[in-house]
Each structure stands twice: as C-alpha cells, then as structure tokens.
BAGU-789577 format. One record per residue: residue number from 0; chain; x, y, z of N, C-alpha, C, CB in turn. Coordinates in Angstrom, 2 decimals, always signed. Glycine has a CB too. Example, Ala and Ser with C-alpha at 12.3 -4.5 7.8 and 13.67 -1.06 7.14 Angstrom:
 resi chain     n.x     n.y     n.z    ca.x    ca.y    ca.z     c.x     c.y     c.z    cb.x    cb.y    cb.z
    0     A  +13.19   -5.69   +7.80  +12.30   -4.50   +7.80  +13.20   -3.30   +7.80  +11.31   -4.47   +9.05
    1     A  +12.85   -2.25   +7.08  +13.67   -1.06   +7.14  +12.90   +0.03   +7.87  +14.08   -0.60   +5.72
***
This chain:
 resi chain     n.x     n.y     n.z    ca.x    ca.y    ca.z     c.x     c.y     c.z    cb.x    cb.y    cb.z
    0     A   -1.52  +12.27  -20.44   -2.52  +11.71  -19.57   -1.88  +11.45  -18.20   -3.12  +10.42  -20.18
    1     A   -2.54  +11.87  -17.15   -2.06  +11.67  -15.80   -2.65  +10.39  -15.23   -2.40  +12.87  -14.91
    2     A   -1.78   +9.55  -14.69   -2.25   +8.33  -14.04   -2.54   +8.63  -12.58   -1.21   +7.19  -14.17
    3     A   -3.59   +8.08  -12.07   -3.87   +8.18  -10.65   -3.36   +6.89  -10.02   -5.41   +8.39  -10.36
    4     A   -2.46   +7.05   -9.07   -1.91   +5.89   -8.37   -2.59   +5.76   -7.02   -0.37   +6.01   -8.21
    5     A   -2.77   +4.54   -6.59   -3.49   +4.28   -5.35   -2.56   +4.35   -4.14   -4.16   +2.90   -5.41
    6     A   -2.95   +5.14   -3.17   -2.22   +5.22   -1.92   -2.63   +4.06   -1.01   -2.47   +6.58   -1.22
    7     A   -1.92   +3.91   +0.10   -2.27   +2.87   +1.07   -3.71   +3.05   +1.53   -1.31   +2.89   +2.27
    8     A   -4.10   +4.29   +1.80   -5.47   +4.56   +2.25   -6.49   +4.14   +1.18   -5.65   +6.06   +2.58
    9     A   -6.17   +4.39   -0.07   -7.07   +4.01   -1.17   -7.16   +2.49   -1.30   -6.59   +4.63   -2.49
   10     A   -6.04   +1.80   -1.10   -6.05   +0.34   -1.17   -6.93   -0.23   -0.06   -4.62   -0.22   -1.06
   11     A   -6.83   +0.34   +1.13   -7.68   -0.11   +2.24   -9.15   +0.09   +1.89   -7.33   +0.66   +3.55
   12     A   -9.48   +1.26   +1.38  -10.87   +1.56   +1.03  -11.36   +0.63   -0.08  -11.01   +3.03   +0.60
   13     A  -10.52   +0.39   -1.08  -10.88   -0.47   -2.20  -11.24   -1.88   -1.73   -9.72   -0.53   -3.21
   14     A  -10.45   -2.41   -0.79  -10.68   -3.76   -0.30  -11.64   -3.81   +0.88   -9.38   -4.39   +0.08
   15     A  -11.92   -2.66   +1.49  -12.76   -2.64   +2.68  -12.02   -3.17   +3.90  -14.03   -3.44   +2.45
   16     A  -10.71   -2.99   +3.89   -9.85   -3.51   +4.95   -9.31   -2.39   +5.82   -8.70   -4.30   +4.35
   17     A   -8.97   -2.74   +7.03   -8.24   -1.83   +7.92   -6.77   -1.83   +7.50   -8.39   -2.26   +9.43
   18     A   -6.01   -0.86   +8.02   -4.56   -0.84   +7.79   -3.92   -2.14   +8.26   -3.93   +0.36   +8.52
   19     A   -4.40   -2.63   +9.41   -3.83   -3.84   +9.99   -4.05   -5.05   +9.08   -4.43   -4.09  +11.37
   20     A   -5.26   -5.15   +8.56   -5.54   -6.29   +7.68   -4.73   -6.19   +6.41   -7.04   -6.36   +7.35
   21     A   -4.62   -4.99   +5.84   -3.82   -4.82   +4.63   -2.38   -5.24   +4.90   -3.88   -3.35   +4.13
   22     A   -1.84   -4.81   +6.01   -0.46   -5.19   +6.36   -0.34   -6.70   +6.48   -0.03   -4.52   +7.68
   23     A   -1.29   -7.32   +7.16   -1.26   -8.78   +7.34   -1.36   -9.50   +6.00   -2.40   -9.22   +8.26
   24     A   -2.30   -9.09   +5.17   -2.50   -9.74   +3.87   -1.29   -9.55   +2.96   -3.76   -9.18   +3.18
   25     A   -0.64   -8.38   +3.07   +0.52   -8.07   +2.22   +1.82   -8.58   +2.83   +0.60   -6.57   +1.99
   26     A   +1.73   -9.15   +4.05   +2.92   -9.64   +4.75   +3.94   -8.53   +4.98   +3.56  -10.79   +3.95
   27     A   +3.41   -7.37   +5.41   +4.23   -6.21   +5.73   +4.03   -5.91   +7.22   +3.85   -4.96   +4.84
   28     A   +5.12   -5.57   +7.90   +5.01   -5.19   +9.30   +4.02   -4.04   +9.45   +6.41   -4.80   +9.87
   29     A   +3.10   -4.16  +10.39   +2.05   -3.15  +10.59   +2.63   -1.77  +10.87   +1.14   -3.57  +11.72
   30     A   +3.65   -1.71  +11.71   +4.26   -0.41  +12.04   +4.91   +0.22  +10.82   +5.29   -0.57  +13.15
   31     A   +5.54   -0.62   +9.99   +6.18   -0.10   +8.78   +5.12   +0.44   +7.81   +7.02   -1.21   +8.09
   32     A   +4.04   -0.30   +7.62   +3.00   +0.17   +6.70   +2.38   +1.47   +7.20   +1.91   -0.90   +6.55
   33     A   +2.19   +1.58   +8.50   +1.67   +2.82   +9.06   +2.64   +3.97   +8.82   +1.39   +2.66  +10.55
   34     A   +3.93   +3.72   +8.98   +4.94   +4.75   +8.72   +4.94   +5.15   +7.25   +6.34   +4.26   +9.14
   35     A   +4.79   +4.18   +6.35   +4.69   +4.49   +4.91   +3.47   +5.36   +4.65   +4.62   +3.18   +4.06
   36     A   +2.35   +4.97   +5.22   +1.10   +5.71   +5.01   +1.22   +7.17   +5.47   -0.05   +5.03   +5.75
   37     A   +2.01   +7.38   +6.52   +2.18   +8.73   +7.07   +3.47   +9.41   +6.60   +2.16   +8.66   +8.58
   38     A   +4.05   +8.89   +5.52   +5.26   +9.45   +4.92   +6.43   +9.55   +5.88   +4.96  +10.81   +4.37
   39     A   +6.52   +8.59   +6.80   +7.67   +8.55   +7.71   +8.64   +7.43   +7.33   +7.20   +8.35   +9.15
   40     A   +8.29   +6.66   +6.33   +9.15   +5.58   +5.83   +8.95   +5.47   +4.32   +8.84   +4.21   +6.54
   41     A   +9.92   +4.90   +3.67   +9.88   +4.72   +2.23   +9.35   +3.33   +1.90  +11.28   +4.93   +1.60
   42     A   +8.52   +3.26   +0.90   +7.99   +1.97   +0.45   +9.09   +1.24   -0.31   +6.72   +2.16   -0.44
   43     A   +9.25   -0.03   -0.01  +10.26   -0.84   -0.69   +9.64   -1.61   -1.85  +10.93   -1.81   +0.31
   44     A  +10.49   -2.20   -2.65  +10.00   -3.05   -3.75   +9.20   -4.22   -3.19  +11.18   -3.56   -4.61
   45     A   +9.67   -4.79   -2.08   +8.94   -5.90   -1.45   +7.56   -5.44   -0.97   +9.74   -6.48   -0.27
   46     A   +7.48   -4.21   -0.45   +6.18   -3.66   -0.04   +5.24   -3.59   -1.23   +6.36   -2.26   +0.59
   47     A   +5.73   -3.05   -2.35   +4.90   -2.92   -3.55   +4.40   -4.28   -4.02   +5.69   -2.24   -4.67
   48     A   +5.28   -5.26   -4.04   +4.90   -6.60   -4.48   +3.86   -7.19   -3.52   +6.14   -7.52   -4.57
   49     A   +4.08   -7.04   -2.23   +3.14   -7.56   -1.25   +1.77   -6.91   -1.37   +3.67   -7.35   +0.15
   50     A   +1.76   -5.59   -1.54   +0.49   -4.88   -1.68   -0.22   -5.30   -2.97   +0.72   -3.36   -1.68
   51     A   +0.54   -5.46   -4.03   -0.04   -5.90   -5.30   -0.63   -7.30   -5.18   +1.02   -5.86   -6.41
   52     A   +0.13   -8.20   -4.59   -0.34   -9.58   -4.43   -1.60   -9.63   -3.56   +0.75  -10.46   -3.81
   53     A   -1.62   -8.84   -2.49   -2.75   -8.86   -1.55   -4.02   -8.26   -2.14   -2.39   -8.13   -0.29
   54     A   -3.86   -7.24   -2.97   -5.03   -6.51   -3.46   -5.41   -6.82   -4.90   -4.79   -5.04   -3.33
   55     A   -4.48   -7.39   -5.66   -4.74   -7.63   -7.07   -4.54   -6.39   -7.93   -6.14   -8.14   -7.25
   56     A   -3.98   -5.35   -7.34   -3.70   -4.10   -8.08   -2.28   -4.19   -8.63   -3.87   -2.83   -7.16
   57     A   -2.11   -3.86   -9.90   -0.79   -3.88  -10.53   +0.16   -2.95   -9.78   -0.90   -3.46  -12.01
   58     A   +1.40   -3.39   -9.61   +2.38   -2.58   -8.86   +2.56   -1.19   -9.46   +3.72   -3.29   -8.83
   59     A   +2.37   -1.05  -10.75   +2.52   +0.26  -11.39   +1.42   +1.23  -11.01   +2.55   +0.09  -12.89
   60     A   +0.35   +0.71  -10.42   -0.78   +1.56  -10.03   -0.78   +1.90   -8.54   -2.09   +0.87  -10.38
   61     A   +0.26   +1.47   -7.83   +0.36   +1.75   -6.40   +1.35   +2.88   -6.18   +0.80   +0.48   -5.61
   62     A   +0.91   +3.89   -5.45   +1.73   +5.07   -5.20   +2.84   +4.75   -4.20   +0.87   +6.22   -4.68
   63     A   +4.05   +5.17   -4.53   +5.16   +4.99   -3.59   +5.23   +6.13   -2.60   +6.47   +4.86   -4.34
   64     A   +4.65   +7.27   -2.94   +4.55   +8.42   -2.02   +3.08   +8.57   -1.67   +5.12   +9.75   -2.67
   65     A   +2.80   +8.91   -0.42   +1.43   +8.89   +0.08   +0.79  +10.27   +0.19   +1.40   +8.22   +1.41
   66     A   +1.20  +11.21   -0.62   +0.65  +12.58   -0.56   -0.75  +12.66   -1.09   +1.52  +13.53   -1.33
***
C-alpha cells in the first residue's frame, strides 16, 4: 500500500492558509519554508514537528520532499 504524504502546498490547502501563515503558525522562517516548498532547502526535524503541531497532521504524513 502506498502512503500519500502531504506536501507544504497540500498543508496550506488543507488549512486554507497562505505559505506565510503556515510558516508563522509552525514557527518556521518564511524564507526557509518557501525554499523547502521549492526544493531548494531540506526540511529539518524541527520543521516537521512545527508543521505537525500547527496543522494537527502526524509527522509521518508530512512529505520531506516536495515533488
């Protein structure tokens, strides 16, 4: 069975938030989150935890690669 993991764009859509709001809620630098979303930076463990806390999505369901 293939799991579908949520990208940053999917998390924004799920919550109805902009990238900026997601970054703010997750306590992640906006520029860093944008770089992650565009595959110019690597998501850290702290990023995953912040995104999970902000959205209520389990960290295992958040994609570390944004393809």
